[in-house]
C-alpha positions as a printed NumPy array, in Angstrom:
array([[-16.135,  20.644, -18.012],
       [-12.331,  21.177, -17.947],
       [-10.46 ,  18.907, -15.75 ],
       [ -6.512,  19.215, -15.184],
       [ -4.938,  16.631, -13.726],
       [ -1.487,  16.592, -11.882],
       [  0.321,  14.342, -14.477],
       [  3.835,  14.809, -13.144],
       [  4.098,  11.275, -11.806],
       [  3.197,   9.807, -15.214],
       [  5.54 ,  12.26 , -17.245],
       [  8.402,  10.694, -15.137],
       [ 10.349,   8.479, -17.521],
       [ 10.568,   5.698, -15.069],
       [  6.944,   5.486, -13.555],
       [  6.205,   3.764, -10.353],
       [  2.881,   2.699,  -9.047],
       [  1.457,   6.231,  -8.705],
       [  2.83 ,   7.265, -12.307],
       [  1.275,   3.93 , -13.75 ],
       [ -1.994,   4.585, -11.922],
       [ -2.17 ,   8.614, -13.402],
       [ -1.146,   7.08 , -17.112],
       [ -3.754,   4.616, -16.879],
       [ -6.479,   7.066, -15.762],
       [ -5.219,   9.796, -18.064],
       [ -5.384,   6.766, -21.166],
       [ -9.205,   5.878, -20.268],
       [-10.855,   9.045, -18.561],
       [-11.214,  11.007, -21.95 ],
       [-12.73 ,   8.419, -23.785],
       [-15.093,   7.518, -21.547],
       [-15.908,  11.066, -20.854],
       [-15.889,  12.592, -24.364],
       [-17.785,  15.8  , -23.342],
       [-14.975,  17.006, -21.027],
       [-11.89 ,  18.451, -21.888],
       [ -8.743,  16.815, -19.658],
       [ -5.667,  18.897, -19.506],
       [ -2.579,  16.864, -18.129],
       [ -0.223,  19.398, -16.279],
       [  3.117,  18.529, -15.659],
       [  6.774,  20.371, -15.412],
       [  8.855,  20.075, -18.607],
       [ 12.208,  22.462, -18.006],
       [ 13.926,  20.455, -21.158],
       [ 10.913,  21.764, -23.153],
       [ 12.383,  25.262, -23.747],
       [ 15.596,  23.576, -24.931],
       [ 14.713,  21.717, -27.633],
       [ 13.614,  18.456, -25.423],
       [ 10.488,  16.404, -25.666],
       [  7.301,  18.68 , -25.677],
       [  4.9  ,  15.693, -25.579],
       [  4.875,  13.226, -22.757],
       [  1.552,  11.878, -23.557],
       [  1.851,  11.223, -27.683],
       [  1.138,   7.54 , -27.147],
       [ -2.285,   8.174, -25.468],
       [ -3.434,  11.083, -27.476],
       [ -7.144,  11.779, -27.751],
       [ -8.818,  15.207, -29.61 ],
       [ -9.826,  15.922, -25.578],
       [ -6.791,  15.346, -23.994],
       [ -4.42 ,  18.333, -23.673],
       [ -0.77 ,  18.532, -22.482],
       [ -0.325,  21.897, -20.318],
       [  3.735,  21.92 , -19.1  ],
       [  5.322,  24.353, -17.144],
       [  9.03 ,  24.985, -17.991],
       [ 10.319,  24.838, -14.642],
       [ 12.681,  22.287, -13.178],
       [ 11.084,  19.934, -10.682],
       [ 14.477,  21.071,  -8.038],
       [ 12.952,  24.661,  -8.333],
       [  9.317,  23.923,  -8.107],
       [  9.334,  21.24 ,  -5.227],
       [ 10.83 ,  23.824,  -2.515],
       [  8.428,  26.485,  -3.395],
       [  5.39 ,  24.245,  -3.297],
       [  6.519,  22.763,   0.287],
       [  6.768,  26.478,   1.491],
       [  2.803,  27.161,   1.074],
       [  1.005,  28.794,  -1.202],
       [  2.991,  29.393,  -4.082],
       [  2.892,  29.003,  -7.265],
       [ -0.652,  28.188,  -7.353],
       [ -1.795,  25.95 , -10.255],
       [ -4.7  ,  27.981, -11.117],
       [ -2.002,  30.491, -12.522],
       [ -0.121,  27.77 , -14.63 ],
       [ -3.604,  26.078, -16.404],
       [ -7.356,  26.791, -16.488],
       [ -9.691,  24.274, -15.105],
       [-13.075,  23.826, -13.356],
       [-12.09 ,  20.406, -11.389],
       [ -8.288,  19.476, -10.417],
       [ -7.476,  15.86 ,  -9.828],
       [ -4.433,  15.135,  -7.774],
       [ -3.72 ,  11.625,  -8.035],
       [ -0.575,  11.457,  -6.11 ],
       [ -1.812,  12.364,  -2.377],
       [ -0.786,  16.251,  -2.346],
       [ -1.981,  18.818,  -4.943],
       [  0.362,  21.501,  -6.008],
       [ -0.649,  24.562,  -3.98 ],
       [ -4.333,  25.484,  -4.995],
       [ -7.292,  27.17 ,  -3.399],
       [ -9.775,  25.469,  -5.335],
       [-12.343,  23.773,  -3.714],
       [-13.247,  21.812,  -6.796],
       [-10.542,  19.313,  -5.918],
       [-10.034,  15.511,  -5.863],
       [ -7.247,  13.931,  -4.416],
       [ -6.206,  10.054,  -4.497],
       [ -4.723,   8.647,  -1.128],
       [ -3.16 ,   5.382,  -2.139],
       [ -1.869,   4.304,   1.286],
       [ -0.908,   5.867,   4.98 ],
       [  2.61 ,   3.935,   5.163],
       [  4.265,   7.09 ,   6.339],
       [  2.104,   7.548,   9.166],
       [  1.621,   3.694,  10.298],
       [  5.422,   2.766,   9.726],
       [  7.123,   6.379,  10.058],
       [ 10.29 ,   4.613,  10.242],
       [  9.964,   3.551,   6.62 ],
       [  9.632,   7.039,   5.236],
       [ 12.482,   9.531,   4.921],
       [ 12.211,  13.042,   6.368],
       [ 11.772,  14.573,   2.959],
       [  8.686,  12.596,   2.372],
       [  7.146,  13.254,   5.951],
       [  7.409,  17.095,   5.035],
       [  5.79 ,  16.735,   1.599],
       [  2.958,  14.724,   3.519],
       [  2.773,  16.875,   6.201],
       [  0.643,  19.2  ,   3.633],
       [ -1.896,  16.103,   3.389],
       [ -3.626,  17.363,   6.475],
       [ -4.75 ,  20.479,   4.26 ],
       [ -5.622,  18.819,   1.173],
       [ -7.844,  16.347,   3.224],
       [ -9.769,  19.274,   4.387],
       [-10.106,  20.92 ,   1.271],
       [-10.489,  18.364,  -1.107],
       [-14.442,  17.822,  -2.387],
       [-13.943,  14.047,  -2.715],
       [-10.816,  11.917,  -1.452],
       [-10.368,   8.603,  -3.666],
       [ -8.641,   5.576,  -1.826],
       [ -7.775,   2.493,  -3.785],
       [ -8.767,  -0.037,  -1.105],
       [-10.83 ,  -0.756,   1.79 ],
       [ -8.033,  -1.3  ,   3.935],
       [ -6.536,   2.382,   3.055],
       [-10.068,   3.867,   3.728],
       [ -9.819,   2.19 ,   7.097],
       [ -6.557,   3.761,   7.652],
       [ -7.93 ,   7.189,   6.665],
       [-10.609,   7.412,   8.679],
       [ -8.742,   6.121,  11.863],
       [ -5.884,   8.658,  11.57 ],
       [ -7.319,  11.612,  10.004],
       [-10.875,  13.588,  10.998],
       [-12.535,  13.103,   7.683],
       [-15.837,  13.099,   6.796],
       [-16.7  ,   9.389,   5.497],
       [-18.871,  10.485,   2.989],
       [-16.13 ,  12.415,   1.015],
       [-14.211,   9.399,   0.854],
       [-14.679,   6.766,  -2.25 ],
       [-12.892,   3.272,  -2.592],
       [-12.034,   3.116,  -6.145],
       [ -9.793,  -0.36 ,  -6.618],
       [ -6.73 ,  -0.371,  -9.012],
       [ -6.922,  -1.969, -12.267],
       [ -4.734,  -3.94 , -14.118],
       [ -4.208,  -3.807, -18.203],
       [ -3.817,  -7.744, -18.672],
       [ -3.371,  -7.782, -22.442],
       [  0.461,  -7.221, -22.471],
       [  1.011,  -9.799, -19.861],
       [ -1.108, -12.373, -21.876],
       [  0.919, -11.871, -25.089],
       [  4.074, -13.075, -24.396],
       [  5.915, -15.658, -26.164],
       [  8.745, -17.911, -25.457],
       [ 11.224, -15.761, -27.916],
       [ 10.281, -12.712, -25.553],
       [ 11.316, -14.551, -22.499],
       [ 14.308, -15.785, -24.15 ],
       [ 15.391, -12.189, -25.267],
       [ 14.661, -10.721, -21.526],
       [ 16.722, -13.682, -20.135],
       [ 19.524, -12.863, -22.533],
       [ 19.577,  -9.371, -22.208],
       [ 19.794,  -9.616, -18.451],
       [ 21.873, -12.566, -18.055],
       [ 19.597, -14.657, -16.228],
       [ 19.867, -18.39 , -16.758],
       [ 17.978, -21.121, -15.043],
       [ 15.045, -20.958, -12.688],
       [ 14.323, -17.304, -10.741],
       [ 12.042, -15.999,  -8.208],
       [ 11.223, -12.159,  -8.927],
       [ 11.052,  -9.286,  -6.582],
       [  9.095,  -6.482,  -8.546],
       [  8.801,  -2.83 ,  -7.486],
       [ 10.504,  -0.002,  -5.873],
       [ 13.751,  -0.538,  -3.774],
       [ 11.899,   1.087,  -0.534],
       [ 12.405,   0.473,   3.022],
       [  8.528,  -0.864,   3.54 ],
       [  8.963,  -3.291,   0.893],
       [ 11.084,  -5.519,   3.612],
       [ 13.708,  -6.541,   1.179],
       [ 16.611,  -7.306,   3.536],
       [ 13.887,  -9.926,   5.23 ],
       [ 13.243, -11.466,   1.88 ],
       [ 16.968, -11.792,   1.049],
       [ 17.631, -13.603,   4.536],
       [ 14.834, -15.87 ,   3.616],
       [ 16.257, -16.595,   0.318],
       [ 19.677, -17.305,   1.836],
       [ 18.259, -19.944,   4.142],
       [ 16.709, -22.003,   1.381],
       [ 18.113, -25.539,   1.399],
       [ 21.47 , -25.636,  -0.679],
       [ 19.71 , -28.122,  -3.195],
       [ 17.239, -25.579,  -4.209],
       [ 19.289, -23.703,  -7.237],
       [ 17.416, -20.756,  -8.067],
       [ 18.427, -17.101,  -8.414],
       [ 16.722, -14.311,  -6.676],
       [ 16.07 , -11.174,  -9.082],
       [ 15.23 ,  -7.894,  -8.087],
       [ 13.656,  -5.54 , -10.64 ],
       [ 12.845,  -2.094,  -9.485],
       [ 14.785,   1.322,  -9.349],
       [ 15.982,   3.476,  -6.534],
       [ 13.378,   5.724,  -5.125],
       [ 14.392,   9.237,  -5.128],
       [ 12.142,   9.917,  -2.221],
       [ 13.692,   6.737,   0.011],
       [ 17.329,   6.46 ,  -0.629],
       [ 17.279,   4.462,   2.513],
       [ 15.555,   1.39 ,   1.038],
       [ 18.595,   0.878,  -1.408],
       [ 21.338,   1.406,   1.148],
       [ 19.43 ,  -1.28 ,   3.449],
       [ 19.226,  -3.654,   0.523],
       [ 23.008,  -3.301,  -0.167],
       [ 23.571,  -3.724,   3.416],
       [ 21.539,  -6.996,   3.725],
       [ 23.463,  -8.514,   0.716],
       [ 26.65 ,  -7.641,   2.149],
       [ 26.137,  -9.903,   5.167],
       [ 25.132, -13.027,   2.798],
       [ 27.895, -15.894,   2.564],
       [ 29.459, -15.441,  -1.045],
       [ 27.591, -18.273,  -2.647],
       [ 24.339, -17.028,  -1.665],
       [ 25.335, -13.427,  -2.706],
       [ 26.356, -15.05 ,  -6.219],
       [ 22.386, -16.091,  -6.85 ],
       [ 21.08 , -12.672,  -6.273],
       [ 20.508, -10.505,  -9.132],
       [ 19.757,  -6.537,  -9.082],
       [ 18.833,  -5.448, -12.49 ],
       [ 17.446,  -1.901, -11.732],
       [ 14.445,  -0.162, -13.094],
       [ 12.835,  -2.461, -15.919],
       [ 10.627,  -0.86 , -18.566],
       [  6.96 ,  -1.529, -19.015],
       [  8.103,  -3.617, -22.093],
       [ 10.259,  -6.045, -20.516],
       [  8.408,  -6.424, -17.415],
       [  5.669,  -9.177, -18.854],
       [  8.296, -11.349, -20.248],
       [ 10.376, -11.12 , -17.025],
       [  7.372, -12.279, -14.932],
       [  6.702, -14.912, -17.371],
       [ 10.027, -16.327, -17.229],
       [  9.764, -16.012, -13.159],
       [  8.93 , -19.226, -11.326],
       [  7.17 , -16.69 ,  -9.041],
       [  6.575, -13.205,  -7.763],
       [  7.997, -12.563,  -4.323],
       [  6.21 ,  -9.516,  -2.565],
       [  6.222,  -9.797,   1.176],
       [  5.84 ,  -5.869,   1.661],
       [  5.137,  -4.695,   5.255],
       [  2.372,  -2.386,   4.012],
       [  0.707,  -1.641,   0.872],
       [ -2.416,   0.387,  -0.022],
       [ -3.109,  -1.959,  -2.724],
       [ -0.433,  -3.858,  -4.557],
       [ -0.375,  -3.591,  -8.155],
       [  2.266,  -6.092,  -8.935],
       [  0.632,  -9.053,  -7.351],
       [ -2.197,  -8.458, -10.135],
       [  0.256,  -8.037, -12.922],
       [  1.845, -11.089, -12.081],
       [ -1.455, -12.778, -11.824],
       [ -2.046, -11.498, -15.164],
       [  0.91 , -13.384, -16.518],
       [  0.081, -16.523, -15.021],
       [  2.973, -16.156, -12.269],
       [  2.352, -18.001,  -9.066],
       [  2.6  , -15.119,  -6.274],
       [  3.732, -15.113,  -2.561],
       [  2.693, -12.03 ,  -0.908],
       [  2.13 , -10.777,   2.677],
       [ -1.434, -11.5  ,   4.931],
       [ -1.245,  -7.814,   5.885],
       [ -2.823,  -4.519,   4.959],
       [ -4.583,  -4.264,   1.507],
       [ -2.523,  -7.349,   0.153],
       [ -5.149, -10.019,   1.114],
       [ -7.773,  -7.898,  -0.288],
       [ -6.39 ,  -7.491,  -3.665],
       [ -4.787, -11.377,  -3.795],
       [ -7.778, -13.125,  -2.429],
       [ -7.201, -16.688,  -2.304],
       [ -5.208, -16.602,  -5.639],
       [ -1.654, -16.173,  -3.721],
       [  0.531, -17.583,  -1.093],
       [  0.009, -15.726,   1.938],
       [  2.471, -15.484,   4.63 ],
       [  3.658, -13.179,   7.64 ],
       [  5.999, -10.667,   6.132],
       [  7.989, -10.664,   9.488],
       [  8.307, -14.315,   9.878],
       [ 11.585, -15.227,   7.697],
       [ 10.882, -18.761,   7.806],
       [  7.56 , -18.402,   6.655],
       [  8.641, -16.484,   3.498],
       [ 11.328, -19.063,   3.094],
       [  8.926, -21.907,   3.263],
       [  6.622, -20.337,   0.673],
       [  9.553, -19.697,  -1.748],
       [ 10.741, -23.176,  -1.21 ],
       [  6.9  , -24.371,  -2.121],
       [  6.614, -21.988,  -5.135],
       [  9.664, -23.855,  -6.295],
       [  8.997, -27.379,  -5.798],
       [  5.232, -27.675,  -5.531],
       [  4.002, -28.356,  -9.044],
       [  0.274, -28.842,  -7.717],
       [  0.481, -25.4  ,  -5.868],
       [  1.842, -23.56 ,  -8.865],
       [ -0.528, -24.782, -11.017],
       [ -3.574, -23.818,  -8.608],
       [ -2.36 , -20.319,  -7.993],
       [ -1.964, -20.116, -11.77 ],
       [ -5.546, -20.668, -12.676],
       [ -6.699, -18.677,  -9.435],
       [ -4.525, -16.12 , -10.354],
       [ -6.002, -15.429, -13.988],
       [ -9.547, -15.305, -12.438],
       [ -8.562, -13.117, -10.158],
       [ -7.468, -10.455, -12.358],
       [-10.767, -10.378, -13.925],
       [-12.11 ,  -8.377, -11.199],
       [ -9.952,  -5.061, -11.926],
       [ -9.968,  -3.412, -14.715],
       [ -8.667,   0.328, -15.562],
       [-11.635,   1.103, -17.509],
       [-13.798,   0.44 , -14.488],
       [-11.542,   2.54 , -12.489],
       [-11.521,   5.039, -14.847],
       [-15.284,   5.157, -14.983],
       [-15.672,   5.488, -11.17 ],
       [-13.01 ,   8.125, -11.085],
       [-15.193,  10.074, -13.949],
       [-18.297,  10.258, -12.134],
       [-16.175,  11.293,  -8.65 ],
       [-14.773,  14.274, -10.962],
       [-18.069,  15.351, -11.891],
       [-19.44 ,  15.127,  -8.405],
       [-16.48 ,  17.613,  -7.202]])
């Protein structure tokens, strides 16, 4: 069987959650399904001008092939949003097409599998910009067309069945995994180098993820600013601006501008952090603070747990499902609850140690190999 994968999220240099999901499945599925051929299809306008022609060299296997179309995304995206052109079956050959990022490129195949990661754009429309809404309006057609629909949590399944007239027999829950090894091999020297690179002195709390409206970052900033003056700590934001949600960055900047200068000096914005630096940054943090308003999964929570970093996260959406009893859960709309949780992470040594132990055990329930194996099964069903 020949399985084509929309690899555009994974080919992007600064991979967000969906990009990491796509990358890990492309890494694992070919080895677990050696009798099938996998095709990573993506856009690569620079390839014709002497730019890189192998986006997936690092995870190369004999049955993983790259097929790129030499068009800029800024040309391709308006065309695909207008309808049925250009169809992906004109660009690469396949028996089954897998779209890991909600909406596939134009295609008429019925042998289609899509992944729905969350329904935030429907449940919290104010957090989704107009461009994203227009793109996700095509989700209705994709849901009707798909032979199978993968969701990454039971929460996302409930949301999907509530919001769309979808046959539940086509919906399959496959949780994300976590590659724990890089987070467990960090040395003190690694942490020191990352601290020096980013100019981080003393204890810090870390937010890790894209700068988006639904991540609730202004509330996190206000909670941090309300901590007692004797708590000396820096709040670090590690995450890039998301091109589909520039409002998130503007909202964060506005909340920082409202802070008193002493509090503002204790906030650092690092921008996008590479996969190489991320494990050491988590190891160096006193805790991960992730009070998102809504998540379909919450991969950062597992990454922090793999690093042995205590976690504060929200008690809503899929986050309790992922975190279990291994995180401090708070109401994301309650600024004082977030502040109290941050204070506990910084000052309660017994709590911190308990969360470390529980977190490392929790990670064992999630693996990319298991997620890939179940995804292979769904692709063959399609």
